[in-house]
LONUZA-991895 format. One record per atom (N, C-alpha, C): atom name; x, y, z. Coordinates in pm, 1 decimal, decimal comma, always signed. Each point is the difference from the previous one (the first is absolute). Example, Ala and Ser with C-alpha at 12.3 -4.5 7.8 and 13.67 -1.06 7.14 Angstrom:
2
N;+1319,0;-569,0;+780,0
CA;-89,0;+119,0;+0,0
C;+90,0;+120,0;+0,0
N;-35,0;+105,0;-72,0
CA;+82,0;+119,0;+6,0
C;-77,0;+109,0;+73,0
This chain:
72
N;+84,2;-118,2;+0,0
CA;-84,2;+118,2;+0,0
C;+88,8;+124,6;+0,0
N;-51,7;+103,8;-59,8
CA;+66,8;+129,3;+0,0
C;-91,0;+102,5;+65,5
N;+58,2;+108,0;+44,6
CA;-75,3;+106,2;+65,1
C;-21,0;+114,3;-97,6
N;-125,2;+52,5;-1,0
CA;-31,5;+120,3;-76,5
C;-65,3;+99,1;+94,9
N;-6,7;+123,5;-40,2
CA;-64,3;+103,0;+80,4
C;-119,8;+54,0;-77,1
N;-113,3;+8,7;+68,8
CA;-119,4;+58,1;-61,4
C;-56,9;+103,9;+95,1
N;-70,5;+96,3;-54,7
CA;-64,6;+102,0;+81,2
C;-140,3;-47,3;+36,0
N;-36,5;+18,9;+126,9
CA;-134,1;-34,9;+47,9
C;-51,0;+113,3;+87,3
N;-130,1;-2,1;+26,9
CA;-58,9;+98,2;+90,1
C;+60,8;-15,4;+139,7
N;+8,2;+109,7;+76,0
CA;+54,8;-8,0;+135,3
C;-70,6;-103,2;+87,6
N;-131,7;-10,9;-15,4
CA;-76,1;-97,3;+78,3
C;+44,8;-143,3;-30,7
N;+24,3;-28,0;-126,6
CA;+45,1;-132,5;-40,5
C;+139,5;-27,2;+57,2
N;+87,7;+97,4;-8,2
CA;+134,7;-15,6;+52,1
C;-0,8;-26,3;+150,7
N;-81,4;+75,0;+74,1
CA;-8,7;-20,4;+144,9
C;-51,2;-139,3;+31,8
N;-102,8;-42,2;-71,1
CA;-55,4;-132,6;+21,1
C;+106,9;-106,3;-24,3
N;+69,2;+9,7;-111,9
CA;+99,6;-99,9;-38,5
C;+112,3;-7,2;+103,3
N;+40,2;+112,4;+53,7
CA;+107,8;+2,5;+98,4
C;-40,4;-61,8;+132,9
N;-129,7;-5,2;+27,9
CA;-48,7;-50,9;+128,0
C;-35,9;-148,2;-0,7
N;-19,6;-59,5;-117,7
CA;-46,9;-138,2;-4,9
C;+109,7;-98,5;+39,7
N;-43,2;-118,8;+36,5
CA;+94,0;-105,5;+38,8
C;+79,3;-46,6;-121,1
N;+113,9;-62,8;+23,7
CA;+79,1;-52,3;-112,7
C;-78,2;-98,3;-86,8
N;-87,2;-79,1;+59,7
CA;-79,6;-95,5;-78,2
C;-95,9;+74,1;-91,9
N;-69,0;+100,4;+52,6
CA;-92,3;+78,4;-82,4
C;+76,1;+75,1;-108,0
N;+116,3;+50,0;+34,5
CA;+82,3;+72,8;-97,1
C;+38,4;-92,8;-115,7
N;+37,5;-122,7;+32,1
CA;+35,9;-96,0;-103,8
C;-120,2;-32,2;-87,9
N;-117,7;-12,3;+60,1
CA;-121,0;-25,0;-77,5
C;-27,4;+115,5;-95,7
N;+15,2;+121,5;+48,3
CA;-21,2;+118,0;-84,2
C;+101,0;+2,1;-114,3
N;+126,2;-27,9;+30,2
CA;+104,1;-0,9;-102,2
C;-27,4;-106,8;-105,7
N;-44,4;-117,5;+44,0
CA;-32,9;-106,6;-95,2
C;-115,0;+40,6;-90,5
N;-104,3;+58,4;+59,7
CA;-113,9;+43,7;-80,5
C;+40,4;+107,2;-99,6
N;+78,9;+96,4;+45,6
CA;+43,2;+108,4;-87,5
C;+87,5;-53,0;-113,5
N;+89,9;-91,8;+32,7
CA;+86,6;-60,0;-101,5
C;-82,8;-72,4;-105,3
N;-96,6;-77,2;+44,5
CA;-87,1;-71,8;-93,9
C;-84,1;+96,4;-82,3
N;-46,2;+106,7;+64,2
CA;-79,2;+101,0;-70,6
C;+82,4;+64,6;-111,3
N;+122,4;+39,5;+30,6
CA;+86,0;+61,0;-102,3
C;+31,0;-97,8;-112,4
N;+26,4;-124,2;+35,0
CA;+27,9;-101,2;-101,3
C;-120,3;-15,4;-93,6
N;-117,9;+3,7;+57,1
CA;-122,5;-13,7;-79,0
C;-20,1;+120,1;-91,8
N;+25,1;+118,5;+51,0
CA;-19,9;+121,6;-78,9
C;+90,7;+3,8;-123,2
N;+122,7;-43,9;+13,9
CA;+91,2;+7,5;-114,2
C;-38,4;-96,6;-111,0
N;-93,0;-90,0;+27,3
CA;-48,5;-91,9;-101,8
C;-110,3;+62,5;-85,0
N;-35,4;+125,6;+29,1
CA;-99,2;+77,0;-76,6
C;-133,6;-72,9;-11,3
N;-54,2;-35,9;+113,8
CA;-130,8;-63,5;+3,6
C;-103,0;+100,9;+47,6
N;-127,4;-36,0;-12,2
CA;-104,9;+92,2;+41,1
C;+0,2;+15,0;+151,8
N;-51,5;+112,8;+46,2
CA;-6,1;+26,9;+142,5
C;-84,4;-104,6;+72,1
N;-108,7;-42,8;-60,0
CA;-85,0;-102,6;+60,7
C;+76,3;-131,0;+19,4
N;+79,1;-37,6;-99,1
CA;+80,6;-121,8;+11,7
C;+104,3;+13,7;+110,4
N;+62,3;+115,4;+7,0
CA;+102,1;+25,3;+101,6
C;-60,7;-7,2;+139,5
N;-113,2;+66,9;+19,0
CA;-65,9;+0,7;+131,1
C;-40,4;-141,2;+39,7
N;-55,3;-74,8;-91,9
CA;-40,3;-137,6;+28,3
C;+119,6;-84,8;+42,4
N;+109,3;+11,4;-73,1
CA;+120,6;-75,3;+34,9
C;+53,9;+40,4;+136,7
N;-1,3;+129,4;+28,7
CA;+48,3;+47,6;+129,0
C;-86,3;-51,4;+114,4
N;-129,3;-3,2;-21,5
CA;-89,5;-52,1;+102,8
C;+28,3;-147,0;+26,9
N;+18,2;-77,5;-105,1
CA;+30,2;-142,4;+16,3
C;+134,9;-20,0;+69,3
N;+97,8;+78,6;-37,9
CA;+132,6;-8,6;+60,1
C;-4,3;+37,1;+148,1
N;-73,3;+104,6;+32,0
CA;-12,0;+42,8;+139,9
C;-64,7;-109,9;+83,9
N;-106,8;-59,2;-51,1
CA;-65,3;-108,7;+72,6
C;+92,3;-119,7;+15,3
N;+74,9;-32,2;-103,6
CA;+93,2;-112,1;+5,4
C;+109,2;+23,3;+104,0
N;+33,5;+126,9;+22,9
CA;+101,1;+35,1;+100,4
C;-60,4;+26,2;+136,8
N;-129,9;-26,4;+14,6
CA;-65,1;+15,4;+129,8
C;-43,7;+141,1;+32,3
N;+1,8;+88,9;-95,7
CA;-37,5;+138,9;+23,9
C;-145,8;+19,8;-40,9
N;-90,6;-19,0;+95,4
CA;-143,3;+11,9;-27,0
C;-45,1;+145,5;+8,2
N;-121,4;+26,2;-45,7
CA;-55,2;+135,6;+8,8
C;-10,8;+43,4;+145,1
N;-35,4;-93,2;+86,3
CA;-10,5;+32,2;+142,8
C;+134,9;+44,6;+56,8
N;+105,6;-69,6;-36,9
CA;+135,2;+36,5;+44,7
C;+37,8;+136,7;-55,7
N;-27,1;+23,3;-128,5
CA;+31,2;+129,7;-59,7
C;-74,4;+112,6;+70,3
N;-129,3;-21,4;+25,8
CA;-78,6;+102,0;+69,6
C;+57,1;+26,7;+138,2
N;+39,8;-105,1;+69,5
CA;+57,7;+14,7;+133,0
C;+132,1;+74,9;-4,5
N;+83,1;-31,2;-97,8
CA;+128,8;+68,3;-16,1
C;-23,3;+148,3;-24,5
N;-92,4;+31,1;-89,5
CA;-27,6;+139,9;-32,6
C;-55,4;+73,1;+120,9
N;-87,9;-65,9;+72,2
CA;-63,8;+62,5;+116,6
C;+96,2;+18,8;+116,1
N;+82,4;-101,5;+26,6
CA;+83,3;+0,6;+120,1
C;+148,0;+22,5;-26,1
N;+39,5;-4,0;-125,8
CA;+140,9;+17,9;-31,4
C;+77,7;-111,7;+45,5
């Protein structure tokens, strides 16, 4: 893996800095897969569907996402 730098909203940055290493790794995996999918020039609907399946496969449910967003 290589490191890149991207700009995000301050709220996103604060959240990311506060999460546990496990959650951080889950976010990094999702983001990596999302970027890989985007460079394949597929439709947004296809990308979102794939990301949802990938998130579920990695144990990241909507309930967990809502909890992370709510509680950081």
